[in-house]
N, C-alpha and C positions, 0 to 999 in steps of 0.2 A: 291719635296720638298711634292708634291702632298698625298706621297704617308703621310708622314709625320700629317699631315693634315688633312688625315682621321685617325688618331691613334687615332687624339690627340682630335678632336670631338671625336669620338669613347666614350674613353675614360672620355669622360664629359657629354656624355650621358648616360652612366654605374652608374657613380659617380648621376647624377638630380635621373635616374633611385630608384635605391637603398635605393637612403635619401627622397623616396614620402609613405608617409602614407600606411601602410599597407588597404587594400579592406579592408570593415568592409564585414562579413558575409551573402551573400543568407537572404535575407524575408525566402525563400523558407527550409532555410536547416537550422534555427532556431524556427522551427514551424512545427508540426505535425497534428494527423487530429489520434480519435481512436474511433473504438463502443465501446470502455471497458477497465474496468481496470480487469489485476492482481488480482485474492486471494491474499489479506493481512492476516495476527493474532496478529502482533504489528506494533509497531509506529516506528518500527526500518527501514520500510518496505520506501522506496521512489512507490510514487503514478509511475506505470508503465500501460504502454498504449496495447491492446491486440487486433488484427484486424482493419493493419490498411484501408483507409483513403482518398481521394483525396480530397484535398480546394475546388473542386468543389463538391463533391459528400458530402463532411462536411454543402453543402445551403442545404440540405434538409435530412440529417441523424441527427437526435441525437446523440451528439459526441463530446467525449474528447482533449479538444487541446493544444499540450502543447508546453510550449517557453523554451526556451532554450536564454543568455547569451553569448558573443563570448569568454565567458573564459567554453563555455559546461556546464554547473551551470544551474539546472531548475530553471526559476522564478519565472511561472506561470501554472495551469491542470486549464484547467476554460469547464464545462457540456455548452455546449450551442449546436443550428442549426442556424447557416451559422451568425453566433456572434449574437445569442441571449441567452444571459444564460438563463437557466430552470434549476428550482428548485426543482428537484426530483434527482439529482448527487445521484452516489454511495457512495460517499467519506466525508460524512458530510455538504455542503455548497455547492455554486451550480460554485463558484471560492477557490478557492488557492490560494497563492503567495509565492513569500521569497527571502530572504533580505536577504546578507552574507556585514559579516563588521569584518573582522579578522577570528579565528577559527565559528565563531557564525551565525548558519542562521536561521533566526529566519520566522515565515511559521503565519499567518496573512486568514480566512478566510472570503469570501462573500457570502452575499446572491443573491435571483435573477436582486435584483434589485444593485445589486453592493455598499452594504449596507454593514460594518462591522457586523459579526454575532460571536459567540459562536460556539462551539462542541465540548459537553462530558465539557460542563461546563468551557470552559476555554475559553481567547479569542487570544488569541498568546503560541502557541507549539517554544521555542525560544530550540535548539541541539546546544552542540558540533561540533565537526566534532575533527580529529584526520588529521597526515598528508599526507592519505595519499586520505581523503576526506569524514573518512569512521563514522555514528556514532558514540558519545560513552557515551552520556547522552543527555537529556529532559528534559527539565524543565517548567509547564504551570502557564504561569501568568495572568489578567486582564487583563480589555481594561487601568487600570493604570499603567500597568510594576508589578502590587507586586506580587508576588509568593500565587498561589491556588491550593485547591484540583482540582480533577476535579468530576466527579458525582462518579470512585466510589474511594473518596479514596485515588487518588495517587497524588503526586504530583510529584513526577522525577526520571524519568528512565534508567540504567543505568547498559549498555553491553557494553564484553570486543567479539575477536575471537575465540575459540580456541586453539589449537592443531591439533587437528579432522580437524576442517572448520568448529564448530555444533554455533551457534549466545547462549549469554550467556545475560538471561536478566534478570534483580534485580529492585523490585521496592518497593518507599516509601515518605512515605507521608510528611506533612512537618514538625511533630517529630524526624522526621530520623528518623521512624521503618520501619522493613523490611513491606511489605502488599503483597495482594491478587491480584491476579487478577480480578476476580468483583466475584463477591456475588454467583454468578454460576460457577462456575470456580473459586473455592478457591485456585490457585494454588499460590506454594513461587515460589523458583528461575525455569524459564523457560531456554532452549537452542531444541535452529531450525539446522532443518535439509535443504539445500538446493541445487538440483541436480544441470548442468551445462549446464540450463539455470535462473541460479537463482529462480527458478519455488521453493516454499517453496513444503515443500515435508514432514515432522515432526515438530510436537510439544511433546516437554514432561516435565515431571515434577519430577528434583532431588533433589536430596538437600547429601551434600557436597560428589557430582562426584558420589551420586549413585541413578538412576533410584525412582523416590517415588511412592508410590500406595497411590493416598487421597486415604482418607477415611471418608471424613467430609459426614453431611446432604448433600450436592448438587450432591456428588461425584457416585448417581449408589448402586445399591445390594451391589458390588463383588469392586468395586473403581476404578479410573479413574485412570493410570502414563499415557498417551500416544493418541495423534489423528496421524493419517494417512490421507496426501491429494494426491487427486489423478490427475494428472492434463493430456493433453493430450496438440497435439505439440505445438499448438497454445496459450498454458496457460493458457484456460478453467477447472476450473476446474468441475472433471467427482463423484469421487466420495471423502466424509471425513467422517470418522470411528473411534469412541471411543476405546478404550482398557486399558487396567488395565493391571499390574505389568506382565502379563506373558504372553501379548495375548491374550487373553480373550476378546470378546467381548461384553465394561460396556454400561448402560443408562447416562447416564445426565439426571442433575433435569428433564427437556420436555420428560424425558420419551424415547428420541430413542437415538438407535446407531449407526444407518451409517443413511448418507443421497444420494441421488445416482441420479445424471443430467443428462440428457437429453440438446444435447445441435444441437441447427440447424446448416445452411452454414455458418452465420452470427457469434455465438457464445453464440445466444440471451439463455437461457434457456427457456424450450418448456417445463420442462416433471418435475419433483422432488418428488424421492420416498422413504420416511424414513420404515427403518426399527429399528423392538426392537432388546436386546443383544441375542435374538435365532434365530436375521440374518431373523424374519417373521414381514411381514408389521406389523405396527402400530398399537398393537389394540385401546381401552380406545374412552376415546371422541376425540382424534388425526382424523385430515385425512391424510392419508398415503402415498396418491397420490395427486401432484399439477399441476396442464395443466395451463401455459399460453402461453399467441394470443401479437402478440404486431403490432400498425398500420404502415406506411410503412416510419415511421417516426423513428422506433423502439421504440414506448414506447408502454408498457402494455397496455394491451385497455377488457384486461379479464383474468380473476382467475378462 
């Protein structure tokens, strides 16, 4: 009889335990801190942190605080120190937030006083996600939820993943006409290549599945076809170079063809060198080498 009583109590206990609410994810698992953000050339990319910090280190070092919900969806990124927002982030705002409804992901921006602000002329970025959670469209809205164009006269983006793994990007204005990336890079269809770490390595200009050489006024002396990005294993951008369709180095509107970064042990860029299409230091009125000094918090104090 004692044996059957024991079995009955065990079954009841297991039943109660299995019906109990699932414990919430540990707050520490939902929040991460990073010194910097990975380099990005397209709003298709999610914000991703580089050079992780502990919560204790984040009290005294400028950082990007990432927060995810229990579904492992990114809900906010805050540039802060000791939980105080800072107004000089690399993401166009002191804080960005994400909300989710069905297949829509809505992004909003806030300044260092936690007031709503704009980024690139738009108050709201409204993404559409596919079943795998990949971003497939983006449209810009104003503070009243009305469609607008950003500062580059783009209203919406459309993305698709090609069989070779590249991400194809197209842009349109409010009239539904295909439009360029920006006046200084007048490219229409772009295709992005990422490595196994998810670091972008190439941005290429295409037309009808053919690598295209842009010869517009702002596309250099010999045309521009693609950019190459060289990253280290931490995701720090070490080199950014511009090439025409044959692979020859080409200069952008600003005159440079290659930028080379030197980073310190924390991933901070301490020196940037600029080169022309002959792979020589940029001449003219430009300053070919820039050095930066950081304080103990990770803020630039001298350049």
